[in-house]
N, C-alpha and C positions, 0 to 999 in steps of 0.2 A: 386675365380676370379684370373683370368691369369693378369699379368702384362706384360708390353711391355717394351722391354728393348732394348739400343744401341746394339747389338753383339758386336761391334767394342771396348764396354767396357769391357766384360766378356773377348773376346780375347786376350787384350790389344794392340791390332791393331787401327791404326788412319784411316786405309784406307777407306773401303767401311761405309754404314752405316745400313745394311741390318737389318733389328727388327725381333726379334724375342717374341713369348709370353711364359713369365716365369709359371711353374705350382706351386702352394701351395703345401705344405709340411706338415705332419704331422710327431713328434712319436708315433707310432703306437702300440709299445712294449716295454716293460723296464723288464729287467731284471738282478739279483744281487745275486751273490754266495759270502755267506761269511763263511769262515771256521769255525770249532765248537770251535779248541782250544783257549783257553782264557790266556793270561798272564798277572798278575797284576801287579802293579808299585812296591809293597812291593816285590815280587818275585825276578823284574827286579835289584831293588837296591840291595838287598840282594846278588845274584850276580856280580853286578858290584862291590859294596865293597870286597865281598872275593877277584876278580880278585886285587882290587888295595891294598889291604890288602900283599900278596902275593908281587907283582910288586914294592909294597915302600921297600920291604925287599931288594931287587935287588940295588934300586936307593940309598937306604940308604949306602949301602955298595961301590957303586961307587961313593959317594960325592954328590949325586943330589937331587934336590928341591923332596919332595913327592909330588906325587898325590892328587888331592881330590877326596872324595867321595861324592855319588848322593844322594840322599835323596827322599821321596816321595813328601816330601811338596816344593822342588825344583820343580820336574816335575810339579806339579799342577801348581805352581805359573807360570812356563813357559811357560806351553802350554795349560794347561787344559785337558790333557790325563789322562784318571784311568788305563786302561787297554788297550790291544788290543788284537785283533784276529788274530792266526800267520796259517799259512798253516802248517807245520813242526815243534812242538814245540822241537823237542828231537835235544839237541843240545847245543839251546841258552841258557839256563840259569846254564849251566857245566862252572865254569871259566877256566878250560883250555882249554875249547872250544871254545865257546859265539858266535856260528853262525848255523844255523840251519844244522841239516845232509840230504841230499837230494840227493841219490845215483844216479850218471850218469844212463841213460836206451839207449840200445841199439837203434840201428838207426832205426830197423823196429817197435819201440815201440812211443806212441805217447807223446809230451816232455810233462813237467811238465807246461809249461807256456799256452799250447794250450790247454791240458786238462782242466784247470782251466777255460779258456774263453769260450770254449765248453760248461762248466757249466753254465755259466751267459748267453750266447747266447740261449741255447735252453730254458733258463725261457723268455728271451725277445719274442721270436717264437710267445710260448704259448700263453705270456700276448697279442700277438697282432692277435692271431690265423690262422697265417700264415703259411706254409710248407717250409721248410729249402730250398726245388726246386724253389721256386716262389722271392727267394732271387737274386736279379743281382751281387752283389759286394760285399765281408767282407773286412772291414779296422781294420786290427790290431793296435790301437791306445794307448801307454802306454808308462811310463816314464823309463821302461828299456825293451829291447828284450832278450831273452835268446842266441838269435843268429842269424846273419845277414841274414843265407839264408839257405835251403829253407827256405821265408817267415812264422811265426809264422802264419799269418794271412793264405796262402793258406793250410797252414796246420789244423784249424779249418776248413775252406772251403770242405775239404776232408773229415772230420770227421763228418760235419755236412751234406752235399749232396746240397751245395749250386751251384748254376749254375754263370757265365758268370765269375768273375777278382778277383782278391785280394791282397790286399797289407797292407807290414807295414810301420809306420809313427810316430814321436814320436815327444813331444814338453814338456817334463817334465811334471812336475805336471798338465797343462793344455792341455796334450793329449787327453784327451776323448770331450773334449769343440772344442779340434783343427781337432780331429776326424768329432764331429758333422758337424762342419763349412762346412769341406771339403763335408761329403754325402749329406748335406742342398743344396748342390751349385748343385753336381752333380746332383741331384735330380730335381732343381726346371727349371735348363736348359734342361731336357730331358733325357742326356746322360745315365742317371739308372732309373730305376722304383723302385728301393727297396734297399738301401743299409745297413748292419749291422755294425755298429763302436762297436767292443768288448776292451775293457779294463781290462785283466786279471793283476793284480799288485803282484809279487811275491817282495813286496820290502824290507823284510826281508833277502833274501839273499843278499843284497847285500849291506848292512847295518853293520855299525864297531860300535858292541855291547860295545866295547872298547874305544868308543870316549862319552865324557863324553855328550858332547856338542848337540850328535843326537840319543843315543843310546835308548831312548827312545820316540821316538817322533812316530816310524811307525811302521804298521801293512801292512795286506795282506788284500785282499777283489780284485773281479772280477765284473766287468759289464759292459752291454751289451745294445745299444737303437736300436731299429732299425726303421728307416728314411722311412717313403713311402711316395709316390705323393698321392694329395688329386684331384678327378676329378669334374672339375667346381667349383658349389656352395658346395659341400657335405661339409658334417659337421661328425663327429666322437664325440659322447657324451664320454665325459670321456677322450677323448685324446686331446694333447698340439698340435696345429699347431705352426709349428716356423713363425713368425714374419720375422726374422732377425737373422743374427747370425756375428759375430766380431772377430778377432784377432788384437794381438798387441803384440810384441818384440821388446825387447832393450837390448845388448847384456852386460855381468856383470858376473864375477868369483866369484859372493857373495854364490852362490851354485852352486857348481859342482863336479864332479866326472870325473873322469880321466882312469877309466876302459878299454882298449880297445886291439883291436889286435896288436897296436903297443908298447905298452908295454913291450914284448918279445925285439924287437930288440932294444932297448935300455939298456939292459942288459947284462953286457960281460959273466954272466954266464945264460944260457938260457935253465938253467933244469929246473929251480924256477923262478915266478914273485913273489915279493913283493904284498900281497894286501892291507895294511894298508893303505898309504897314498893315493893311489887310490880309496877307494870308497866314500861315501855320505859324503861330509863336508860341511857347511855353516858358514858363520861371521853372527850368529844370531842377531846382534842387528842392525847391516845392513840393513839386508835383510826385518826384522819388518816396520824399519823408510820409506825405499824408497818402497817396496811395497804397503802400507799403502797409501803411496800419490798416486803412480800409481792406484790401486786397487779404490782409490774411483774417481779418474776421471775419469777413463776409466767409470765406473760404469753410470754418471753422465753424461758424454759428449754420450755415447751409448745411453740411455734414451732418452736423450735430440733432439737427432737426430729422433726419433721416435714423439715428443712430450709429453713425459712424465716427471714425478718427481718421485725421488725415491716413495713416498708417493701415485702414484699410482698404486706401483707394492704388489701384496697379497702376495707374497713369494719370498725371495732370497733363492737360496740354492750357496752358496759360500763353495770355495776350504776349504774341513774339514783339517786346518794345524796347525792353531792357534788359540785358543777360545778369547784371547785380541787380537789380529789383529784384526780379523773379527770384533768384536766389536768397535775396533777405526773405522776401514771404515764406519761401518753404521753410528755411531756417526756422523763422517763428513759429510755424503753424507744427513743425516735426521736432523742433528742439538741436538737430542738428541738419549738417547738411546735406543737402538730397541729392542724387548725379544724374544724368542724363536719360538713365533707364528708364528713371521711375518720374523724370519730366526735363521729356525731351524740346531740342530748339532748334530753328531752324533761322532765328536771325541772322547767327554769323553768315551765312550766304546770299539772303534775300532780302535782310533788312528790316525794319518793322513796316507788313504791310498791313498797315491799319485792321481793321474787322476783318479784315482775310485771314490772318497770321495765325492764330491758334486753330482754324479750322485745315489748313496746309500742315500745321505739323502732325492733328490729329489725321489727317488722308497717310502721310507718311512712316507713321508709327504707330498703327492699333491691329495690322494682320496676326502680330503675334499672342494675342490676348485670349486668353483661357474661357470657355463660358463658364458665367459667372463671376467672372471679375470685374472691378467697377470701375471708371475711368471718370474724371471731371474736367470739363471744359468751362475756363474761367478767363473773360476778358474783360478790361476796363482800361479807365481812357476818360475824355472831356467830358465835363460835365458839372461835376465827376460824375462818371455811370459805371458800372458793374453788371455783367450779366455771367451768368453759371448755370450747366446741365449736368447733370448728375446721371451718367449712363451706366446701363449695364450690359455686356456681351453676352449673346443668344447661342 
């Protein structure tokens, strides 16, 4: 059904109130690319503790307090993560390096991030049965971008052969949900016919593997969603109609990365830039408490706007960051514990794959849903930021 809307609301103008018809839109294709290489908690802890042992010899000589080691038990209690898939394992477990070894590529070769994005994008197009040339726009929406320009999205556009335009955007771990929000509104207003939202997360390249609080959290994955207009009362069996999307932000320093182009300008010696203090860092206990409350409120309020309670939703695909956090958000929303069938997780196997995680969970666990059943995609992260999408199986 086409919905009538006041155009002044869409444009932000309070002038004339010319009416337009909003088109229905669906997710016609989902694609996920997970790297084959796996690093277990045992391997990660062994590497971290080997580095700590060497570091503590230096600290003892300098009269400093020793650094605490890590353990598998600590990691699994704190996050629920048991392993993670990584794009490039070489270098990560080396106590003298502890970062992936990813050589720079010449400018005439496809970038690492674009290549990863293209892999999931091709799967989404194949799932939808749509040729790349039929796509009007590509949005590369990820928590980290490899470079400012040329936009990674434009490079993906070139490699795929899509038409129209492309641009990058980022909203921390809410990036894929925010990209979906943007794509949905572009399609339903008729500005675009088909929009491909690509989320390649090579997050291990920005992770400080020497930080006890964060070294175990993240893994790599790439996801893609094709958002497409529906004609009239058209129904596409097995696809999700997008009922509505929403985003919310509130500034917080509790999850932060400071790496950027001004780092060099802050140094007296501009030949090198210290990395350790500029990579991902977070105040875990504050993030847990504050995002749990904000996530619960977002979900309940968003569903209430559409006449739903949490109990009406067949499946929840929440941000794959922390098993205990997700369990608490759902318990607050439902009033009781919620199991894997209602709210499946993939972080035990994959770790936190940043903005791609909720899409990976949805791709793996939506095929059994029946027509008319609803699902809620909801991701939250740095900013603070939250993005959500209410979906109905057709």
